[in-house]
C-alpha positions in Angstrom: -1.7 -36.0 -34.3 1.6 -36.5 -32.6 3.8 -39.0 -34.6 4.1 -42.2 -32.6 7.3 -42.9 -34.5 9.0 -40.0 -32.6 7.5 -41.2 -29.3 8.9 -44.7 -29.8 12.3 -43.5 -30.9 12.7 -41.2 -27.9 11.7 -43.8 -25.3 14.5 -44.8 -22.9 14.8 -48.0 -21.0 13.8 -48.1 -17.3 16.7 -47.3 -15.0 18.4 -50.2 -13.1 17.5 -49.9 -9.4 20.2 -49.3 -6.9 21.4 -52.1 -4.7 18.8 -52.9 -2.0 16.2 -50.7 -3.6 12.8 -52.0 -4.8 12.8 -52.6 -8.6 10.8 -50.1 -10.6 7.8 -50.9 -12.8 10.0 -51.5 -15.8 11.9 -54.2 -13.9 8.6 -55.9 -12.9 7.6 -55.8 -16.5 10.8 -57.4 -17.8 10.8 -60.1 -15.0 7.1 -60.8 -15.6 7.0 -61.4 -19.3 9.5 -64.2 -19.9 6.9 -66.9 -20.6 4.8 -64.5 -22.6 7.8 -63.7 -24.8 8.6 -67.5 -25.2 4.9 -68.1 -26.2 5.1 -65.3 -28.8 8.3 -66.7 -30.2 6.9 -70.3 -30.4 3.6 -69.1 -32.0 5.6 -67.1 -34.6 7.6 -70.2 -35.4 4.4 -71.9 -36.5 2.9 -69.2 -38.6 4.5 -70.1 -42.0 5.4 -73.8 -41.6 2.3 -75.1 -43.5 2.6 -72.3 -46.1 6.2 -73.1 -46.9 5.7 -76.8 -46.8 2.8 -76.7 -49.2 4.9 -74.6 -51.7 7.9 -76.9 -51.5 5.7 -80.0 -52.0 3.3 -78.4 -54.6 4.6 -80.3 -57.6 4.7 -83.6 -55.7 1.2 -83.0 -54.3 0.0 -82.3 -57.8 1.5 -85.5 -59.2 0.4 -87.7 -56.2 -3.2 -86.5 -56.1 -3.5 -85.7 -59.8 -4.3 -82.1 -59.1 -5.3 -79.8 -61.9 -3.4 -76.5 -62.4 -6.5 -74.7 -61.0 -6.4 -76.7 -57.8 -2.7 -76.0 -57.4 -3.3 -72.3 -57.9 -6.1 -72.5 -55.3 -3.7 -74.1 -52.8 -1.4 -71.1 -53.1 -4.2 -68.6 -52.8 -6.1 -70.3 -49.9 -3.6 -69.0 -47.4 -4.1 -65.2 -48.0 -7.9 -65.8 -48.5 -8.1 -67.6 -45.2 -6.0 -64.9 -43.6 -8.3 -62.2 -44.8 -11.5 -64.0 -43.7 -10.1 -65.1 -40.3 -8.3 -61.9 -39.6 -11.3 -59.6 -39.9 -12.8 -61.0 -36.7 -9.6 -60.8 -34.7 -10.2 -57.7 -32.7 -13.9 -58.4 -32.1 -13.1 -61.9 -30.8 -10.3 -60.6 -28.6 -12.7 -58.1 -27.0 -15.3 -60.8 -26.5 -13.1 -63.7 -25.3 -9.7 -62.1 -24.5 -6.7 -62.1 -26.8 -5.0 -64.9 -25.0 -8.0 -67.2 -25.4 -8.4 -66.4 -29.1 -4.7 -67.0 -29.8 -5.0 -70.4 -28.0 -8.0 -71.3 -30.1 -6.1 -70.1 -33.2 -3.3 -72.5 -32.4 -5.7 -75.3 -31.9 -7.3 -74.6 -35.3 -3.9 -74.5 -36.9 -3.0 -77.9 -35.4 -6.3 -79.5 -36.5 -5.9 -78.0 -39.9 -2.4 -79.4 -40.3 -3.7 -82.9 -39.3 -6.5 -82.7 -41.8 -4.5 -81.4 -44.8 -1.9 -84.1 -44.3 -4.5 -86.8 -45.2 -4.0 -88.2 -48.7 -7.2 -86.6 -50.2 -7.8 -83.5 -52.3 -10.8 -82.3 -50.3 -8.9 -82.8 -47.0 -5.9 -81.0 -48.4 -8.1 -77.9 -49.3 -10.3 -78.0 -46.2 -7.3 -78.5 -43.9 -5.5 -75.6 -45.5 -8.5 -73.4 -44.9 -8.7 -74.4 -41.2 -5.0 -73.9 -40.7 -5.1 -70.6 -42.5 -7.9 -69.3 -40.3 -5.9 -70.2 -37.2 -2.8 -68.4 -38.6 -4.9 -65.4 -39.5 -6.1 -64.8 -35.9 -2.6 -65.2 -34.5 -1.3 -62.9 -37.2 -3.6 -60.0 -36.3 -3.3 -60.4 -32.5 0.5 -60.9 -32.1 1.1 -57.2 -32.8 -1.4 -56.3 -30.1 0.3 -58.6 -27.6 3.7 -57.0 -28.5 2.3 -53.4 -28.2 0.7 -54.2 -24.8 3.2 -56.3 -23.0 6.4 -54.8 -24.5 5.5 -51.1 -25.2 9.1 -50.0 -24.8 10.5 -52.7 -27.1 8.0 -52.8 -30.0 10.7 -52.9 -32.7 12.9 -55.4 -30.8 10.2 -57.9 -30.1 8.6 -57.5 -33.5 12.0 -58.2 -35.0 12.5 -61.2 -32.8 9.2 -62.9 -33.8 9.6 -61.9 -37.4 13.1 -63.5 -37.3 11.6 -66.7 -35.8 8.8 -66.7 -38.4 11.4 -66.5 -41.2 13.3 -69.3 -39.5 10.2 -71.5 -39.5 9.6 -70.8 -43.2 13.2 -71.8 -43.9 13.1 -75.0 -42.0 9.8 -76.1 -43.6 11.0 -75.3 -47.1 14.3 -77.2 -46.5 12.9 -80.2 -44.6 9.5 -80.9 -46.2 10.7 -82.6 -49.3 13.4 -84.8 -47.6 10.9 -85.9 -44.9 8.4 -86.8 -47.7 11.1 -88.7 -49.5 12.3 -90.5 -46.4 8.8 -91.8 -45.6 8.0 -92.3 -49.3 4.8 -90.3 -48.7 4.3 -86.7 -49.7 1.7 -86.4 -46.8 4.5 -86.9 -44.2 6.1 -83.7 -45.4 2.9 -81.9 -44.2 2.1 -84.0 -41.1 5.5 -83.4 -39.4 4.6 -79.8 -38.7 1.9 -80.8 -36.3 4.6 -81.4 -33.7 5.8 -77.7 -33.3 2.2 -76.4 -33.3 1.4 -78.6 -30.3 4.5 -77.4 -28.5 3.5 -73.7 -29.3 0.0 -74.4 -27.9 1.4 -75.9 -24.7 3.8 -72.9 -24.2 1.0 -70.4 -24.6 -1.1 -72.2 -22.0 2.0 -72.3 -19.7 2.2 -68.5 -20.0 -1.4 -68.0 -19.0 -0.8 -67.3 -15.2 1.9 -64.8 -16.1 -0.4 -63.0 -18.6 -3.2 -62.9 -16.0 -0.9 -61.5 -13.3 0.7 -58.9 -15.6 -0.5 -55.2 -15.3 -1.2 -55.2 -19.0 -3.8 -57.9 -18.8 -6.4 -55.2 -18.2 -6.6 -54.7 -22.0 -5.1 -57.7 -23.6 -6.3 -60.6 -21.4 -9.5 -59.1 -19.9 -12.9 -59.9 -21.1 -14.1 -56.5 -19.8 -15.1 -54.4 -22.9 -12.5 -51.7 -22.8 -12.5 -48.7 -25.1 -11.6 -49.6 -28.6 -11.5 -48.2 -32.1 -14.3 -49.6 -34.3 -13.2 -50.9 -37.7 -15.7 -48.5 -39.3 -13.8 -45.6 -37.7 -10.5 -47.0 -39.0 -12.0 -47.4 -42.5 -12.6 -43.7 -42.7 -8.9 -42.9 -42.5 -6.8 -42.9 -45.7 -3.7 -44.0 -43.7 -5.5 -47.3 -42.9 -6.4 -48.0 -46.5 -2.9 -47.1 -47.6 -1.4 -49.5 -45.0 -3.8 -52.2 -46.1 -2.7 -51.7 -49.7 0.9 -51.9 -48.7 0.4 -55.0 -46.7 -1.4 -56.6 -49.6 1.1 -55.6 -52.2 4.1 -56.9 -50.3 2.2 -60.1 -49.6 1.7 -60.8 -53.3 5.4 -61.1 -53.8 5.9 -63.2 -50.6 3.2 -65.7 -51.5 4.4 -66.0 -55.1 7.9 -66.9 -53.7 6.5 -69.3 -51.1 4.0 -70.9 -53.4 5.5 -70.8 -56.9 9.3 -70.4 -56.7 10.0 -74.2 -56.5 7.7 -74.7 -59.5 9.4 -71.9 -61.5 12.9 -73.4 -60.7 11.6 -76.9 -61.5 10.6 -75.7 -65.0 14.2 -74.4 -65.4 15.5 -77.9 -64.7 16.1 -77.9 -61.0 15.1 -80.9 -58.8 12.4 -80.8 -56.2 15.0 -81.1 -53.4 17.2 -78.4 -54.8 14.3 -76.0 -55.4 13.2 -76.5 -51.8 16.8 -75.8 -50.7 16.8 -72.5 -52.7 13.5 -71.5 -51.1 14.9 -72.4 -47.7 18.1 -70.4 -48.3 16.0 -67.2 -48.9 14.4 -67.6 -45.5 17.6 -68.5 -43.7 19.4 -65.4 -45.0 16.3 -63.5 -44.2 16.4 -64.5 -40.5 18.9 -61.8 -39.2 17.5 -59.3 -41.7 14.0 -59.8 -40.3 15.2 -59.0 -36.9 17.2 -55.9 -37.8 14.7 -54.3 -40.1 11.8 -53.7 -37.6 14.3 -53.1 -34.8 16.0 -50.3 -36.7 12.9 -49.2 -38.5 11.0 -48.5 -35.2 13.8 -46.1 -34.2 13.8 -44.2 -37.5 11.8 -41.0 -37.9 11.4 -41.8 -41.6 11.1 -45.4 -42.8 10.9 -44.5 -46.5 14.6 -45.1 -47.4 14.5 -48.6 -45.8 11.1 -49.5 -47.4 12.2 -48.4 -50.8 15.5 -50.2 -50.5 13.8 -53.5 -49.6 11.2 -53.0 -52.5 14.1 -52.4 -54.9 15.7 -55.7 -53.8 12.4 -57.6 -54.5 12.1 -55.9 -57.9 15.6 -57.0 -58.9 14.9 -60.6 -57.8 11.7 -60.9 -59.9 13.3 -59.3 -63.0 16.2 -61.7 -62.5 13.8 -64.7 -62.5 12.6 -63.6 -65.9 16.0 -63.1 -67.4 18.1 -65.9 -65.8 16.1 -68.2 -63.5 18.7 -71.0 -63.5 22.1 -69.6 -64.1 22.0 -66.8 -61.5 19.6 -68.4 -59.0 21.7 -67.8 -56.0 22.1 -64.1 -56.8 18.3 -63.7 -56.9 18.2 -65.6 -53.5 20.1 -62.8 -51.9 17.9 -60.1 -53.3 14.7 -62.0 -52.3 16.1 -62.4 -48.8 16.3 -58.7 -48.4 13.0 -58.0 -50.2 11.1 -60.4 -47.9 12.0 -58.2 -45.0 9.4 -55.8 -46.1 6.9 -57.9 -44.2 8.5 -57.4 -40.7 8.9 -53.7 -41.5 5.1 -53.4 -42.2 4.4 -55.4 -39.0 6.4 -52.8 -37.1 4.3 -50.0 -38.7 1.1 -51.4 -37.1 2.0 -50.4 -33.5 3.8 -47.3 -34.7 0.8 -46.1 -36.8 -1.8 -47.6 -34.4 -0.7 -45.4 -31.5 -2.4 -47.4 -28.8 -3.1 -51.0 -28.1 -6.7 -50.5 -29.3 -5.6 -48.6 -32.4 -3.0 -51.3 -33.1 -5.6 -54.0 -32.8 -8.1 -52.3 -35.2 -5.4 -51.2 -37.7 -3.8 -54.6 -37.7 -7.1 -56.4 -38.2 -8.3 -54.0 -40.9 -5.0 -53.8 -42.8 -4.3 -57.5 -42.8 -7.8 -58.5 -43.8 -8.1 -56.1 -46.7 -4.5 -56.6 -47.6 -4.7 -60.4 -47.8 -7.8 -60.2 -50.0 -5.7 -58.2 -52.4 -2.8 -60.6 -52.0 -4.9 -63.7 -52.8 -5.8 -62.5 -56.3 -2.4 -62.7 -57.9 -1.3 -66.1 -56.5 -4.7 -67.5 -57.6 -4.2 -66.3 -61.2 -0.4 -66.8 -61.3 -0.5 -70.5 -62.2 -3.5 -70.0 -64.6 -1.7 -67.3 -66.4 1.3 -69.6 -66.7 -0.9 -72.3 -68.2 -2.5 -69.9 -70.6 0.8 -68.5 -71.9 3.1 -71.6 -71.5 5.7 -69.4 -69.8 6.4 -67.9 -66.4 7.3 -64.5 -68.0 3.8 -63.1 -68.1 2.9 -63.9 -64.5 6.3 -62.6 -63.2 5.8 -59.4 -65.1 2.5 -58.9 -63.2 4.4 -59.3 -60.0 7.0 -56.8 -61.1 4.3 -54.2 -61.6 2.8 -55.0 -58.2 6.3 -54.5 -56.6 6.6 -51.1 -58.2 3.2 -50.1 -56.8 4.4 -51.4 -53.4 7.2 -48.8 -53.5 4.8 -46.0 -54.4 2.3 -46.8 -51.6 5.0 -47.5 -49.1 6.5 -44.0 -49.7 3.1 -42.6 -48.5 2.7 -44.9 -45.5 6.3 -44.6 -44.3 6.4 -40.8 -44.4 6.9 -39.3 -40.9 4.0 -36.9 -41.7 1.4 -39.7 -41.5 1.2 -39.8 -37.7 -1.1 -42.4 -36.2 -4.8 -43.5 -36.4 -5.4 -43.0 -32.6 
């Protein structure tokens, strides 16, 4: 098959029409997608708020609700598990009810889940996290489809933009959750505050509905007419799809260990809750411009292997650093983790590049994220239990080091320009 990387790299922007001339199709597309782009950005801003907030508040939640180490481990693993379960139905629901409708429902589920998990109750905390995670999962798998369909000439740029905003949301939640909880003298307030941006995101997506309906691309993305698609069983027969699923899962392991456990690791090294939350936030703040540049540049490259291996090496140094000197060199590891976390937007950019078409992207994104998140959930779930069994963070961090090495190996296969596309 013809490599979609080369096709994407060789695309040129639509020419600017001469004065007095009718604007070309590209100009209509740019003029007609402003609200859609705003909706994508605001949705992305919400996709890691609850995850980062839970990680930053994990120790306080454990103390306030008397949570066992098993429940705390479950709270960090719920997110990837929910993403896997919810994500598998993404493309099927989009064909049945339209992608726009499913994303709206996903945001509603996220909002409801955030309300429930902010109630001061262990069962509500777990159930709300599951509901919010299911909402995030559907938005996760459908946003690349929206990008591929409405912004086909700017896949890397728009992916980078929403990845940058996603990182920004993670940073704000990690930084603000503990101070908000302290200000209200209630750990639940640090979770409840993130309902506000999810309501704003939902309102913005509804506001973009007329524009999505009027856009030429709505024939695939926002139409309930059953268009041609790639069945998941067909995707599952392709080694590239399995390799991309493995890569997504392996990079997610490191990301969810950082988001879920880094504040606890630093707390064990003597750092306060507020300072540990600030460290986690700093990783995401530094990651913001990197998350924009990585997919934007990666989509233009014929071979993404050097970039992927460089980002993987940064993560590897960070995790080894946490084992050797978690407290004395914390801010050095922050820089390495900031680069390593940019593996996620690079993998997001690979979905439309390797998917080839909007239908291929939908099927590949659904399959890879669902399988990948199942893999990713195993390590965060056992991470805290392994710490309790050994009395140290060294053993669980060594497991993550091995996972990161495997990420580089699998990534070298997926990022090779010889891989082509699945459709």
